[in-house]
N, C-alpha and C positions, 0 to 999 in steps of 0.2 A: 768371798765377802762374809765378814762376820755379821751375825744377827745382832740387832740392837738389844735384844733381851739378854744376850750373853754377857753384856757389860753392865747392865743395870743391876744394881743391888736390890735384893728382895726387900719389900717394905711391909711392915706390919700394919694392921688395921687400926684406925681410930686414934684419937688423942692429938695434942699439939705437937708431940714429938713426931707423930706421923706426918704432920704438916711440914715440919722442918726437914725431915728426911725426904719428903717429896721434892723439895726445892733442889737439894744436892743431887737427888736422882735425876732431875731434869737437866742440870748442867752436864752431868756425866753422859747422859743420853745424847745431848747435842754434840759433844766432843766425839763420841764414838761414831755417831751418824755421819758427821762431816768427814771423818777419816775413811769410813767405808765408801762415801760418795766420791772422795778424791781417788781412792784405789779402784773404783769401778771401771771395767774395760769396755762396757757397752751399755746402751740404753736398757738392755734387758736386765743387767745387774742392778741398775737404779730402780727399775720397776720391782725387782725382787726385794730390794731394801725397803721401798715404800710399802710393799705388801706386808713385809715382816713387821715394819713399824705399825702398820694398821692392825695386824693380828695381835701384836703385843698390847696395843690399846684396848683391843676387844677382850683379851684375856683379863686385863686389869679391870675393865668394867664388869667382867663376869665374876671376878673375885669380890668386887664390891656388892654385886647382887647376892652372892652367897652369904655375905654378912647380913644382908637384909633378911634373907630367908632364915638365918639363924636366930632371928629375933632381935637383932640390933636395931636401934632406932635410925631412921633415914637421916642423912646428913647432906649438907651442901657440898658442891664441888670445891675442892681446895685448889691451891695454886698449881699443884702437880697435874690435876685433872684438866685444868684450862690450858696448860702447856701442851697436852697431847694434841689438841686441835691446831695449835700453832705449828707443831712438828709435822702434822700431816700436810698443812698448807705449804710449808717450806719444802717438804719432800716432793710434792706435786710440781712446784715451781722449778726445782732443780731437775726433775725428770723432764719437764718441757724444754728447759734450756739445753739439756744434753741431746734431746731429740732434734731440736732446731739446728744445733751444731753439726750433728751427723748428716742432717738433710742438706745443710750448706756445703759440707764436704762432697756429698754425692753430686750436688748441682754443679760445683766447680769441675769435678771430674767429667761430668757429662758435657759441660761447655767446652772443656779442653778437647774432648773427643769430637764435638761438632766443629770446632775451629780447625782441627786437623783434617776433617772431612771436607770442609769448604776450601781449605788451601789446596788439598789434593784435586778437588773439582776445578778450581781456577787454573791450576797448572795443566790439567788435562785439556781444558778449553783453549788455553794459549797454544798448546802443542797442536791441537786440531786446526786452529786458525792459521798458524804458521805453515802447516802442511798444505792447507787449502790455497794460501797465497802462492806458495811455490808451484803448485799444480797449475794455477791460473796463469802465472808468468810463463811456465813451460808451454802452455797451450797458445799464448799470444806469440811467443817466438816461432812456434810452428806455423801459425797463421801468417806472420810476416814473411817467413821463408817461402810459404806457398804463394803469396801474392807476388813476391819478387820473381819467383820462377815463372809464374803465369805472365808477368809483364815481359820478361825476357823472351818467353815463347812467342808472345804476340808481336814483339818487335822483330824477331827473326822471321816470323810468318809474313809480316808486312814487307820486310826487305825481300823475301823470296818472291812474294807476289809482284812487287815493283820490278824486280829483275826479270821475272817471267813476262810481265807486260812490256818492258822495254825490248826484250828479245822478240816478242810477238810483233811489236811495231816494226822493228828492223827487218824481220823476215817478211812482213807484209809489204813494206816499202820495196824490198829487193824483188819480191814477186811482182809487184806492180810495175817496177822499172823493167823487169824482164818481159812482162806482158806487153808493155808499151813498145819496147824494142822489137818484139816479135811482130806486133801489129804494124810497126813501121816497115819492117823488112818484108813482110808478106801480107799486104792488106786483104788479099782474097781469103786468107785463112783466119784472119782476126775478125771474128764476128762481133756484133754489137753487144753481146752479152758481157764480154770482159770489160769493155768501156763502161757499160751501164753499172756493173758491179762496183767498179772503182768510184764512179760518181756517187753511188749510194753510200759508199763507205766514208767519203770525205766531204762531199759537196752536195747540198740539196739541189734537186733538179728545178731550176727556175728559168723562166723564159726571158731572153734578152732581145726579143724581136724589135721592140720599140727603139732601143738604143742602136741596134745594128742598122735600122732604117735611117735614124738621124745621122749616124756616122758615115753613111754611104756618100759617095761623091755626087750622085744625082739627086740628093735631097734638096728641096727648094731653099734658096737663101732667105726668102721672106719668112718661111716657117721656122727656119733655124734662128733667125733674129728674134722672132716673136717668142720662141721658147726660151732662149738663153740670154735675151736682152743685149746681144752683141752679134756682130757678123762673124762669119766663119774665119776670116782672115785674122781678126783680133783673137778669136779662140785658139787658133793654131799658134799665134805668137805667144800667148800665155802658156800653152802646153810646152812649147820649145824652151821658154824661159824657166819653167818649173820642172822640166824633165829630170835634171840631175838631183833635185831635192825630193821628189816624190816617187821616183821610179823604184821598183822592187824587182828582185831577181826570182826566176822560177826555182822551185824546189822539186824534190823527188815525189812529193805528195800531190802537188797541184801547181798549175800555172799561175803566174802573177797577173794581177789586174793591170791592163794597159794604162799608160799615162793619160791618154785622152779620156778614157772612161773615169778615171779618178778625178780629173779636173772637172769633167762634165757633172759628176754627182755634186761636187761642192758648189759650182756656179748655179746649177738648177735649184739647189736648196736655198741659196742666198737670193736668187732672182724671184722665186715664186713663194718661198715660205711654206712649201708643201710638207706635210708630216713625213717623218722618216719611214713610216709604214708604207705610204704610197710611193715614196722614192725607192724603197726596196723593191716593190713590185715592178716599178717602171724600168729600173736598170738591171733587174735580175740578180740582185745581191742581197745579203743578209742585212737586217736592220742595224745590228751592231757594227757591221762592216761599213755601212754608209755613214754612220755617226763618226767612226774613226777616220774615214776619208775626208769628211768635212773639216775635222780638226787639223789633220795633217796638211791639207791644201791651204787652209787659212793661215797656218803658221808659216808655210812656205811663201805665201803672198806677202806676209808682213816682213819676212827676213830678206826676200829676194827682190820683189817688185816694188815695195814701198820706197826703199831708198833710191831706186832708179827713176821712178816717175813722180814721186811726191817731193818736190824740191822748192825751196823758197827762191824767188827770182833774184838773179844778180843785177848789177847796174844796167847792163845792156838789155836784159829781159824786162827790167822795170821800166826802162824808157819806152820799149815797144808797148807794154801794157798801158802806159799813160796815154800814148798817142791813140791807141785803139779805143780806150774808154772815152777820150775827148771827141773822137770822130763819131762814135756810136751814140753817146749819151750827153755830150756837151759839157761834161764836168772835167776840168783839168786836174792833173796831179794824182789821179786815182789809179791804184795798181790792183785792186781787188775788191770783191764784195763779200761781206761776212754775214753769216746767219747761224743760228742755233736751233736745232730740231731735237725731238725726243723720240727714242726708240722704245717701243713697249717691251716689257720683260715680265716674267713670272715673279711673283713676290719673293724676295730673297729670304733666307733664314735669319739673317742678322740685319740690324738697322733698317727695319721695314719702313718706318716712318720717313726715313731720309729719301727713299725711292718712291714715295707716294706722289702721284701727279694729280694735283687738284684740278687743273684745267681740263685734262682729258676725262677725269671722273665726272665733272659737271657736264661736259659736252656729250659723253657717251652714256651717262646715267649708269655707270658701272665702275667699280673700283679698279683703278689703273695704276701701274707702276712702270717706271721708265728710267733710262739713262740718257744723258745729254750727248749730243754730237755737234760740236762747233767746227764749221768748215769755212775756208776762204777759197774762192774760185777766181781764176783769171778771166779775161774777156772772152776767151775761147771756150769756157766752161770746164776747164781742167782744174783739179784741186791743187792748191799750192801749200795748204796747211790744214791739218786735221787735229782736233782734240776731242777724244771720246772717252766715256767711262764715268763721268761724275754723276752723282745721284740726281734723279729727276726733280726733286724739290728745290735744287739750287737755282737761283735766278741767273739770267744771262750775264749780268755784270760780274758776278762772282766766278762764273765759269771762265770768263775772259781774264780775270785777274789771276787765276790759278794756271792758265795755259802757258805753253812755251812761247806763243805769239807775244804775250805781254812781256816776257823776259827778253825776247828778241828786239822788241821795240825799245825797251829800256836800255838795251845795249847799243842803240843807234844804228840798227840795221834796216830802217825803213826807207833810206835813201831819199829823204825829203818827199815822201809820198804819204797818201792817206788811204784808209780803208773806209768803205761805206757800210754802215750797219743800220739796223732798225732802231726804233725808239727805246727799246729795252737796254741798249748799250749806253754807256756814259760818253759825254762829249769830251774828247781829249785832243792833244796836239796831233795825233795820227789817226783819229777816228772821227768820221763825219756821220752824225745821226740824222735821220729823216724825221720830219714832223708828221703829224697825222694827215696833212694835206699832201705829203710826198715830197716836200722841198727839203733840200739838204741844209743843215744848220752849220 
């Protein structure tokens, strides 16, 4: 870089010419300075130019001082000397601009480096996340495989246990059968321990002394009738009729309950209403067994005995009933008496209000629920028609309207006869209702 003093022409001191020469000198100095600034390669070069320009101005001021020492009169600054201040200001501005430009370039370079570092960091984080997800997925697959293996192992273990239990039961049954056969073949060698062991394994030891005494031939007839509400002859007839429906066969594990005991459990429960817990102790059976026997025998009574004994009278039977009612009560044309009663039940889970019995609740001072039983009896007291199961809140006339008896009468099967009912029944062509004084209407 050239120094500004090398292109400035030397100027003499004093005079107007000096003033004009100073103006040309300023323009030449500006031109050379800008050339040097344009050719500068770094801010340091610009600083050197500015320093050179400042030194030149100082030398110029020094020469002026020398003139003053030589005795020349002091003078005012000319245009050239005022331009030196402007030159210095321009030099400083250009130096600052060059420094700012260099700083901007360095900042851009630093930002580019930072962005490259951030990009590299993001890529590294993405790679780490992908690897972590792959590891987690691999661990989950291993866990699922382990669970499947454990389930398969548990199933196989359960199947093995079930097979072993079945094998044990078969072996035990075979051993029991063998012991029973051995005991039968040689009673003297068969001690009570083997039988007691088998009873402990399959059946709880309960006393059947009461039922054995009732089932004996020398048990009094009066006691039997008082206990079961029927004579022994009727009881035997029921057992014979239901034998094929309720009988069970013996198994290798235990002997079947006899038909007479099955029927006795059901009839005792129906006749006395005793809780199953007491019935179980009385007959020497389990509570669940007694409950099952009651249901089985009731189903057999409905399917076997009900169609046989509960029949509507035909024409000949209706004529006999009419004659019997007229001889006994003096009312002609009557073949039966009708009445509706209520059977108490436990409150059902659905439609509780429908089964609420207001009359029983008021009479007993206790909330009561019931179902209705409508029955028609012949002159000898046997039932000829039964309708049971409607809710206890339903009145008697509604029960009659929904019964099969009403449909039978509508079909013309009354044989020109009437039924006698209470005041709660409606007066119809085939129903005679009684007044409060007991007279038929």
